[in-house]
N, C-alpha and C positions, 0 to 999 in steps of 0.2 A: 560388627559380630565377633565375639571372642568364646573360647574355650577353656575350659579350668586346666587345660592343658597347656595354654600356651600363657595363662597368667602364674601357672606354677614355677616357670623357669625362667621368672625374673624381668626387671624392668631393663635390664641392660640389650636384650637382641631388639630387634625391630618389631616394630610395631604389627596388631595385627590388619590385613588390607581393610579399607571397607569393600562393598560391592564395587562402587563408583570409581575407586581407585584400581581395582582389581580391573575391571574394563578397559582402561585407558593402556594398562600392563598387557592386555592380552591383544589389545590395537596395533601396539609396536610390535608384539611378536608376531601377527598377521603379515605385518607393514615388510618385516624383515627376512620374511620366510622363502628364502629362495634357494636352487641348490639341493633340489630334493630331500628326502630324509633325510639324510644323514644332516647332512647343512641344517635343516630343521629344527631337530632334536637337539644339535649343538648348539644354535641360537636358545632354544627354551631351557637349555641348561643353563646356559653365563646367563641369563637373564633370572627365572624363576628358583635355580637353586644356589649358585654364585653372588647374583649382585643385590636380590631381594630375599633371600633365604627362606622362600615358605615354607619350605619344605627339606631334608637331606638327602644326600647321595642313595643312599638305602631305600628308600621309599620313592623315589624317582627311578632307581632301575628297576625297582619290583614292580613299577606301574609300566614302565619300557616292556620288560619281558612277558608284563601280560598282551599290553597291546601287539607285539609282534606276535604271540601265538593267535590272535583275530585274523578277519580277513577284511579287507579293507587298508584305508591309509595310517600307517602306524603313527604318524607325527602327529596328525589330528585328533585322535582317540586317544593318545597322551594328553593333549592340549583340553579335551573332553575330562580327562580322569582326573588331572589336577584342578581344575575348573570348578569340578563336583565338589573334591575332596576338601576344598578351602571354602565354597559358598553353594552347596548343595546344589539343587537339581537345575537353577536358574545360572547357577555359574557354570556349568558345564554347558548349558545350552549357550550362555554366550560366548566363552572361550574357543567351543568347536564352531560356531557359527563365524565368529569373525575369522579365526581360521583361514574360513573357504571361503568368504565374501570379497575379498582384495583380488582373487584370481577369477573367482566366478566373474566379478564386473570385466578385467581386463581381457581374460578367453571371450566373452562377448562382442566387446567391440572388435579385438581381432578378428572373430569370426566373420560379422558385420561386415568389415575389410574385406577380409580374403574371398568372402561370397561375392563382394559387389565389385571388386577391381582385382579378382585373382587373373585375370587375362593382360593384365596392364603388366607391360616389360617389368619396371622396377620392382613389380610387388613379386613377380615369378624371380627374377635376379637374386629378392634379397632370401627367399625360401629356398634358391637353390645353394645360396653361400649355408642356410641353419641346417640344412638337412646334412651336408658334410660335416657340421660339427656336432650335430646330434649321433649320426653315425659313430663318430671317437669317442664319443661320451656313454654311450651304449658300450661298446667294446671296454672302456674303463669299468664300469660296471661289472663286466663278468670279470675280471681280473680282482677287483676291490671285494667284491662277493664270495669271490671263490678262497680268497686268501683267508678271511672270515670262518669260510663255512666247511674247506676241505679240510681234514685236520691230519687224515688216514687215508688209507685207501679203499674201505669201505666206503667212507665219503665220496671218496671219487669215482667209487664203480655205482653210486645211487645217482650222481651228476650225470656219468656219461648213461646210464640206463635212462633218463629221463631226457635227455637230447636225442637218444637215436629212437625213441617212443612217439618223442613230438614232431623230430624233423622228418624220418622214414617213414613212420607209422601214420602219421597227423591226430597220433590220438590226443583225447579231449585235455585240456589242461586238469581241469576239475580232477579227472580221476588217475592223475600224474600224483598229483597232491595227495591225494586220499592215501593213496598206495606209500607213497614215501611216507606218510604220518604213521601209518599201520606199522611198516615195517621199522620206520623210530620206536613207537611205542614199545613194539613187542622185543625189540635189543633192549631198550631202555630195562622192562621189568624183567629179563632175564639177564641182565646184571651185565651183559657181553660191555666189555670196557671200550669197543670202538663208537659204541653210540653211546658213551656216558662224556666224552668231551665237554660236554656243555652244548648248548643254543642256545643260552641269550645273550646280551651284551654285556659288556663287562666296561671299563670307566670309560666316561664320558666327557668330561671337561677336564681343564689342567688341575681347577680349585676343589677341592673336595669338603663338603660339608657334613657332618654326623647330623642323625636326627633329632637329637638331643638338644641342638644347638639352632636349629631351623626355628622360622615362628607358628609352624603346626605342633612339634614335639614330637616324642616318641607315641604318644598313645594317641589310640583311632579316637577321630571326633564320633559322638554318638550315629548321627548320622550315615557315617560311613561302615556302621557294624552290620552283620546280617539281616535282612528279614526277608522271609518269604513271602509276607503278604504285599511288602511295596513293592519287593520285586515282582511280582505277578502284575502288579497294579499298572505300572510304567511299561512294563512287556506289552499289556493289552493295549494300552495309548501308543505306543509308537507302531505295532503292528497296524491301529487303525490309520493312524497318519499315514502307515507305508504302502499298507496296500490296498486301503481301500479308493485313492486315485487310479490303481493300476486295474481294478475290476469294475471302475467307472467305464475307463475308455473300453475296455474290453466287450462290458456289454452295448455302449453303445455306437461303437465304433466297429465293433467286430473285432477277429485277432489278426486278420488280413492287412488292417490299415497300420500303416508306419507309427502312428504314437502309440498302440497297441504294441507294433514290436521291441519298439523303444523302452517301454515299460518292464515289458516279460524281460526281456535280454539284460536292462543292467540291473533289473532286478536279481535275476538270478548271479548274476557279475558280482554283486555286492555280497552274496552267500558263501561262493566259493573261490575269491581271487586274494587266497595267503600266499605271501613272499613277496610283497612289496611291491612298488607301481612297475617296474621293468618287468617283473612275472605278469603281471596283471594287462599289461598293454602284449604281450607275445599272446594271449587270450582273447584279446579286443581287437587286435589284425588279424587273428586267425577267424573269426568269427564275422565281424563286420566289414573285413573286405572280401575274403574269401567265399562266406557262407551268403551274407545278405547282400553283397555289391555295394553298399550304402557311400564307398570312397574306394579311390586307388591308394596303393603301397605307398605311394610319395606322396599321397595327402596326408597318412598316420605320421609321417617322418615330420609335415610342416605343422601339425598339431601340437606332436609331443617337444616338437621346437617353441614353439609357444608356451606349452607348459614350460619349461625349463626357463622362459625369461622372463616369466611373471612371478607373481610371490603365490603361495599355496602350495597345495598336494601337488605331485606331478599326475595323479591321478584324475586332475581337471580337463587332461587331453580327450576325456569322455564327454565332457560337455560339448565339445568341439565337431566330435565323431556325432552326437545327437543332434548338432545345429544341422549338420550337410546332409544327415538322413532325411531329416524335415525338408529343408529347401529344397529336395530336387525331389522328394513327390508329398506337395503342397496340400494337394487334391483341390478344394475351394478358396483356400485360402492364398494371400499372395506369400511368394518364397521367404520372403525376410520375415514376415510373422509369422508363418509356419515351425523357420529356422530357428527363431528366440524362444517358441514355445516346446520346440525338440531340444533346445539347451538346457531351459529351466527342468524339464520334465528329467531328463537324465541327471541334471544334478540332485534332484529331489530324491528318485529313486538309488542314489549311486549312496547319497551321504546320510538318510534320516538311517537306515539301520546302524551305522555307525556308532549314534547313541543310543538306539534300543541294545548293544555289545556292552558299553561300557556303563550302563545306568543299571542293567542288568548283573551284569556279572563283575564289577568293582567291588561291591560290597563282600564278594566270596574270595577275593584274590588271595588272602593270608590261605586259605586250604589249597591255594597251587603253589606256595613257597617251597621250595625245596624239593617238589614234585619229579624224580628224577627221570621217571616214563614219560611226562610231558616234556619236561627239557628234552630228552632224547628225540622226541616228535619231532620237537621244533628244528632239532639241529639236522636232522636228515629231512626234514620240508626245506629247510633254508640250503642244502644241499642240492637238492632236485630243481631247486631255481636256478642255480648255477646253469646247468643244461639248460632251462626254459630261457635262459638270458640270452644264452648262446647261440640259439635258434633263434631268436628273435634279430639278434646282431647278424647274422647270416641270410635269413629274411629280407633285412633292410638291404645290406651288402650288396643282394643281387639284382634288388628292384632299382637301386638307384645308382650304380654304377654299370647296368648292361640295360639294353635298350631291348633286349631279344633273349627271352627264357624259352625252352625247348623241353616238352618232357621225356625222362631215359625211367626204362624198365631194366631194372635187373635183379635177377632172383628173386623176381614176385614183387620185389619194390617198385614204388613212382616217386622221382623225385623231377624236379626242376633244377635243369643245367642250364648255364650264361652262356650265347655263343659268344665266342671271344671279340669276333668281329664287330660288335656290337657297343664293345665297350664306350660309355661317355668317358673320354680324354680329361677335358675339365674338369669333370666331379670327381676322378680318380687323383686325378692334382691336390685340387683343395682337400680331400680327403685324408691324400697322405698327408698334408700340412697339419691338417688336425688333428691327427693320430700322434704327429712326430712332437708337435705342440704339449699334447695331454702326456704322452710316457716318457719323453726325452725331457723335456723342459719343465713338466710338471705344472704346467698352464693352468690357472683355476678355471672353471666350468664355463662362468660370464667374460673373462676376457678372450676366450676361443668362438663364443659364440658372437663376439661383436667383431672380431676379427674376420671370423669365417662370414657375416653378413656384408660387412663391408666388401670384401674380397668379390662376393658374389656381383653386389649392387655393380664392382668395378668392371667386373667381366662382362656385365648385362650392359652397357654404356661402352664398350669398346668393342664388342659384337655387334650392336644396336637393334638390343631386343626391341620387339614393339611395345 
């Protein structure tokens, strides 16, 4: 495939990749996509921009800032966007699917092991260690996102209001994000300085490549130019792929069946989960644990530990949630078969909309460029996400470090407070060590996860877990 823009750039630059070559590159990106969205975006930038020079810095950041505005995993959507930009719809399909595939396989295997051997002492000890590491990583996410988002007292106030709303009043996550977005949009439209401090990403990698020096060049390819007819056709196709299975389950099984509940809940989640993986987890935990009762709080941490240690988006933890939900309500199916189908269904309804958002909206991204009101909305949403992630960290900490929580009522509020005598001292010690490693010694995520897992296994052997 060639384009006039590439041919005019001169023969000195890198050659336009064939579709087969691109598949190999996207498989490599997927295999290296550890460490959450920040790490995954950095890997993509290093390979796609710095090494292959397929696109330049400005186009990469434009695509990234658009993906940040969308619900769902921004790193995977960025892969879809660039794959589509380079090789049309099939390029986006391959890039997005390969980005998810390694994590899907890994989480499915780990879910089988967890469901089949979860009561074995060694497995319990391993996940005991993982919980401590994940708690430290979530705390680090609060600080990292906070440094980027809380640029003034207005943003701090939005973050504080979001925390109070979700922690003390159990406000729905989608409502918090909607309110923050509207406040930011209004502030941007009004030109209030506090809302104009930006909301997108800045510099990503160390090496910056100009668009003119990239394979794609500065000219927009013909297939990437807005076409309302094409956008409507692709939207219809993906709406059918996404919603027909959901409707079929409702018709055949009814709305009280676990598979119908999985399909509806995670379809709703795919629409409203702005703000990144950790914000999404707060919503999933709120619903899957407290509302549906599909799993326990500690098991949410176990699933997040799986997602942290495998390639692909952190939102792959939802696959684990869907697996356990169906595993525990298998109906006439064998529990392992039900769990497998539940995991596949969850993955389908979670990630299919990601392709829809990109294929429909990407051709119109140029219209979003430099829009101060949308940038302000993104900034306010990111600020609110800080409060949501803080709630997630406290919620995890309470359930991991204490065996007993009791409700307390004060000024019309109802919150759970820990019984101090029920503190899990080994977990507290290991979590403290993980926090010190992350914040004081700046240890990477993977070393901390490995060290805590090994410490958990050692503790299990020492106390003789069954």
